[in-house]
C-alpha positions as a printed NumPy array, in Angstrom:
array([[162.26 , -54.397, 245.999],
       [163.085, -52.309, 248.997],
       [160.627, -49.643, 250.168],
       [163.288, -46.936, 250.075],
       [164.655, -47.89 , 246.678],
       [161.134, -47.711, 245.265],
       [160.479, -44.343, 246.853],
       [163.832, -42.86 , 245.84 ],
       [163.56 , -44.309, 242.329],
       [160.168, -42.672, 241.847],
       [161.489, -39.331, 243.1  ],
       [164.485, -39.514, 240.748],
       [162.205, -40.105, 237.772],
       [159.909, -37.269, 238.938],
       [162.774, -34.788, 239.159],
       [164.292, -35.91 , 235.853],
       [160.92 , -35.548, 234.139],
       [160.138, -32.135, 235.567],
       [163.631, -30.679, 235.192],
       [163.956, -32.196, 231.731],
       [160.592, -30.766, 230.659],
       [161.605, -27.352, 232.   ],
       [164.531, -27.485, 229.553],
       [162.447, -28.865, 226.675],
       [163.831, -32.396, 227.056],
       [161.783, -35.579, 227.154],
       [164.574, -38.154, 227.062],
       [165.702, -37.833, 230.741],
       [162.321, -39.027, 232.016],
       [162.15 , -41.846, 229.475],
       [165.708, -42.967, 230.243],
       [165.201, -43.01 , 234.016],
       [161.806, -44.695, 233.617],
       [163.459, -47.413, 231.512],
       [166.223, -47.9  , 234.087],
       [163.855, -47.86 , 237.07 ],
       [161.219, -50.077, 235.459],
       [163.827, -52.466, 234.102],
       [165.419, -52.818, 237.512],
       [162.106, -53.247, 239.312],
       [160.777, -55.765, 236.807],
       [164.032, -57.736, 236.992],
       [163.839, -57.884, 240.804],
       [160.076, -58.187, 241.188],
       [158.08 , -61.256, 242.041],
       [155.   , -59.443, 240.684],
       [156.137, -58.679, 237.118],
       [152.747, -59.334, 235.543],
       [151.044, -57.103, 238.101],
       [153.609, -54.342, 237.592],
       [153.212, -54.452, 233.807],
       [149.403, -54.346, 234.042],
       [149.601, -51.48 , 236.53 ],
       [151.874, -49.534, 234.188],
       [149.404, -49.985, 231.335],
       [146.459, -48.967, 233.544],
       [148.376, -45.909, 234.754],
       [149.185, -44.862, 231.194],
       [145.48 , -45.001, 230.338],
       [144.655, -42.985, 233.469],
       [147.383, -40.467, 232.611],
       [146.019, -40.033, 229.098],
       [142.544, -39.461, 230.526],
       [143.501, -37.164, 233.398],
       [146.284, -35.103, 231.857],
       [144.819, -35.349, 228.378],
       [141.556, -34.062, 229.845],
       [143.347, -31.1  , 231.404],
       [144.695, -30.205, 227.982],
       [141.504, -30.992, 226.039],
       [139.298, -28.876, 228.303],
       [141.822, -26.025, 228.301],
       [142.474, -26.28 , 232.031],
       [146.263, -26.519, 231.715],
       [149.191, -26.368, 229.325],
       [152.37 , -28.413, 229.61 ],
       [155.933, -27.566, 228.733],
       [157.687, -29.836, 226.291],
       [154.644, -31.112, 224.472],
       [154.859, -34.606, 223.089],
       [156.497, -34.876, 219.661],
       [154.115, -37.704, 218.899],
       [150.352, -37.491, 218.692],
       [149.661, -38.329, 222.338],
       [146.903, -36.971, 224.552],
       [149.478, -36.001, 227.205],
       [153.199, -35.205, 227.109],
       [155.465, -38.239, 227.193],
       [157.312, -36.973, 230.279],
       [154.066, -36.89 , 232.272],
       [153.126, -40.361, 231.023],
       [156.56 , -41.562, 232.172],
       [155.628, -40.284, 235.628],
       [152.354, -42.21 , 235.535],
       [154.132, -45.435, 234.571],
       [156.689, -44.921, 237.339],
       [153.968, -44.102, 239.871],
       [152.225, -47.372, 239.017],
       [155.323, -49.336, 239.98 ],
       [155.181, -47.985, 243.537],
       [151.92 , -49.837, 244.276],
       [153.68 , -53.175, 244.668],
       [156.508, -51.638, 246.699],
       [156.616, -48.312, 248.57 ],
       [152.854, -47.708, 248.325],
       [151.871, -51.336, 248.875],
       [150.265, -50.424, 252.209],
       [147.587, -48.502, 250.255],
       [146.292, -51.767, 248.773],
       [144.328, -52.423, 251.955],
       [143.698, -48.755, 252.814],
       [141.674, -47.422, 249.902],
       [140.262, -44.489, 251.883],
       [143.81 , -43.399, 252.654],
       [144.688, -43.837, 248.972],
       [141.743, -41.607, 248.074],
       [142.786, -38.933, 250.603],
       [146.405, -39.031, 249.429],
       [145.321, -38.811, 245.798],
       [143.045, -35.832, 246.424],
       [145.774, -33.916, 248.273],
       [149.149, -35.143, 246.989],
       [148.206, -35.352, 243.299],
       [147.395, -31.649, 242.878],
       [150.285, -30.691, 245.181],
       [152.773, -32.421, 242.858],
       [151.404, -30.399, 239.936],
       [151.578, -27.225, 242.001],
       [155.232, -27.944, 242.763],
       [155.939, -28.577, 239.091],
       [154.096, -25.384, 238.129],
       [155.688, -23.088, 240.682],
       [159.149, -24.576, 240.972],
       [159.818, -25.531, 237.368],
       [157.102, -23.837, 235.258],
       [156.366, -27.042, 233.335],
       [152.61 , -26.783, 233.756],
       [150.46 , -23.669, 233.745],
       [146.809, -23.514, 234.695],
       [144.151, -21.473, 232.927],
       [142.239, -18.94 , 235.007],
       [140.571, -19.653, 237.285],
       [143.26 , -22.137, 238.32 ],
       [141.007, -23.823, 240.872],
       [139.146, -25.517, 237.982],
       [142.326, -27.356, 237.007],
       [143.087, -28.231, 240.613],
       [139.551, -29.518, 241.128],
       [139.989, -31.704, 238.019],
       [143.259, -33.004, 239.433],
       [141.817, -33.649, 242.891],
       [138.898, -35.594, 241.434],
       [141.088, -37.476, 238.972],
       [143.781, -38.399, 241.475],
       [141.088, -39.182, 244.03 ],
       [139.89 , -41.863, 241.624],
       [143.225, -42.946, 240.135],
       [145.149, -43.538, 243.359],
       [142.69 , -45.913, 245.063],
       [141.967, -47.564, 241.717],
       [145.651, -48.34 , 241.164],
       [145.959, -49.551, 244.771],
       [142.925, -51.809, 244.315],
       [144.195, -53.117, 240.976],
       [147.594, -53.894, 242.531],
       [145.881, -55.931, 245.23 ],
       [143.457, -57.587, 242.807],
       [146.133, -58.584, 240.31 ],
       [148.525, -59.73 , 243.044],
       [146.138, -62.237, 244.608],
       [146.225, -65.835, 243.463],
       [143.087, -66.861, 241.596],
       [141.961, -69.132, 244.446],
       [142.009, -66.21 , 246.918],
       [140.419, -63.741, 244.527],
       [136.638, -64.044, 244.845],
       [136.108, -61.686, 241.932],
       [137.666, -64.089, 239.459],
       [135.459, -66.633, 237.812],
       [136.507, -70.245, 238.267],
       [138.178, -71.8  , 235.262],
       [136.306, -74.48 , 233.412],
       [137.851, -77.896, 233.132],
       [139.109, -78.525, 229.643]])
């Protein structure tokens, strides 16, 4: 997939999720995620990696955003209608974000320190934009506790997803962390 298509696709899902949540709608983020993911998976040579990354990102989203909610650090607009630790629109963003690690954010696979720095800064900034521009997330006082949680969480999640993308993309023979298969 093209770098720009990946980047623009992610941004379209982000805006649909945030604007949809600001109007109490979950379906726009799920629809655009389905279209974006379907298109990327159809065009990708790394389908298995993309699917595993999406699953890993959903787990990370449940932990990070679910933790914000559980510890009373933040509240989200348009709460999930299902029993989920985080709103579905935010989980759609996590799944979409995961797909960028084999395309527009592929360069982070070999630059984990940069991934960490971007996660620490850009992660909380995205939430700040969603909070101030669209009022879809609100932080409990003192707000810096929630932003510290986000900086730590995204500082772990971003390089982890970059590393997983690299790890899962390497053939078994080039991946020294994989155990050799036994002859049957």
